C-alpha positions in Angstrom: -79.6 39.0 23.0 -81.5 36.4 24.7 -83.1 35.4 21.4 -79.7 34.8 19.9 -78.8 32.4 22.8 -82.1 30.5 22.3 -81.4 30.3 18.6 -78.1 28.6 19.2 -79.6 26.1 21.5 -82.3 25.3 19.0 -79.8 25.1 16.1 -78.3 22.0 17.6 -76.0 23.1 20.2 -76.5 20.8 23.1 -74.9 21.2 26.5 -71.8 19.0 27.1 -72.2 15.9 29.2 -70.3 15.9 32.4 -67.7 13.1 32.7 -67.3 11.3 36.0 -64.7 12.9 38.2 -63.3 9.6 39.4 -61.5 7.2 37.1 -61.6 3.5 37.6 -58.3 1.7 37.8 -57.6 -1.9 37.2 -55.6 -3.8 39.6 -52.0 -4.4 38.4 -51.3 -8.1 38.2 -47.8 -9.4 38.4 -46.9 -12.0 35.8 -46.1 -15.4 37.0 -42.6 -16.1 38.2 -41.8 -18.4 35.3 -42.8 -15.7 32.8 -40.5 -13.2 34.4 -37.6 -15.6 34.4 -38.3 -16.4 30.7 -38.6 -12.8 29.8 -35.3 -12.0 31.6 -33.5 -14.8 29.9 -34.9 -13.7 26.5 -33.8 -10.0 27.2 -30.3 -11.1 28.3 -29.9 -13.3 25.2 -31.1 -10.6 22.9 -28.8 -8.0 24.6 -25.9 -10.4 24.3 -26.6 -10.9 20.6 -26.8 -7.1 20.1 -23.6 -6.4 22.0 -21.8 -9.3 20.2 -22.8 -7.7 16.9 -21.7 -4.3 18.0 -18.3 -5.6 19.2 -17.9 -7.6 16.1 -18.5 -4.6 13.9 -16.1 -2.5 16.0 -13.5 -5.3 15.8 -13.9 -5.4 12.0 -13.6 -1.6 11.8 -10.3 -1.8 13.7 -9.0 -4.6 11.5 -9.9 -2.5 8.4 -8.0 0.4 9.9 -5.0 -1.8 10.7 -4.9 -3.0 7.1 -5.2 0.5 5.7 -2.4 1.7 8.0 -0.2 -1.2 6.8 -0.9 -0.4 3.2 -0.2 3.3 3.8 3.0 2.5 5.5 4.1 0.4 2.5 3.2 3.2 0.1 5.2 5.6 2.2 8.2 3.3 2.2 8.0 3.0 -1.6 7.8 6.8 -1.9 10.8 7.1 0.4 12.8 4.7 -1.8 11.8 6.6 -4.9 12.8 9.9 -3.3 16.2 8.5 -2.3 16.8 7.3 -5.9 15.8 10.6 -7.3 18.1 12.4 -4.8 21.0 10.0 -5.7 20.4 10.5 -9.5 20.2 14.3 -9.0 23.6 14.3 -7.2 25.1 12.2 -10.0 23.7 14.6 -12.6 25.1 17.6 -10.7 28.6 15.9 -10.6 28.4 15.2 -14.3 27.3 18.8 -15.0 30.2 20.2 -13.0 32.6 17.9 -14.8 31.2 19.2 -18.2 31.2 22.9 -17.1 34.7 23.7 -18.4 33.8 22.1 -21.8 30.6 24.1 -21.9 32.5 27.3 -21.2 34.9 26.4 -24.1 31.9 25.8 -26.3 30.5 29.3 -25.4 33.9 30.9 -26.1 34.2 29.1 -29.5 30.6 30.2 -30.3 31.5 33.9 -29.5 34.7 33.6 -31.7 32.7 32.0 -34.5 30.2 34.9 -34.4 33.1 37.4 -34.5 34.7 35.5 -37.3 31.4 35.5 -39.2 31.1 39.3 -38.8 34.7 39.7 -40.0 33.8 37.5 -43.0 30.8 39.6 -43.8 32.9 42.8 -43.6 35.6 41.2 -45.8 33.0 40.2 -48.3 31.5 43.7 -48.4 35.0 45.2 -48.7 36.0 42.8 -51.5 32.8 43.6 -53.4 33.5 47.3 -53.1 37.1 46.7 -54.2 36.0 44.6 -57.1 33.6 47.3 -58.1 36.5 49.9 -58.0 38.7 47.6 -60.0 36.0 47.2 -62.5 35.4 50.9 -62.6 39.2 51.6 -63.0 39.5 49.0 -65.8 36.5 50.5 -67.5 38.1 53.9 -67.3 41.4 52.7 -68.7 39.5 51.0 -71.6 37.7 54.2 -72.3 41.0 56.1 -72.2 42.7 53.8 -74.7 39.7 53.9 -77.0 39.9 57.6 -77.3 
């Protein structure tokens, strides 16, 4: 086993270097007073620009919603007017239909009577054909009797 450990060392495995335990620190330097003031002013200006943009976008969104609500309200008013007109026309049609109802009942009665009359005409036609056939048969019999 010792030879295996020696082989590893010889193959290129080198022991790790130890890093120093103490880190060196650089002294923090405060920027000059003028630089801090300029940076603060720049930050506040940029923040004001950002907030102005956000508020403008929000305001535009609310204006858009207000316009959409107005248009929707107008559409609903138009639909209400259409519904009122439809309701009025439907009431008028119902009144006209109720006024026509007696005439429609008379038409139905006449239609039934015409159908009964048609059936009677078919029966009368069939009966007249039978009667005509009997008359023809009787006439034929009389002719045959006179011929004899």
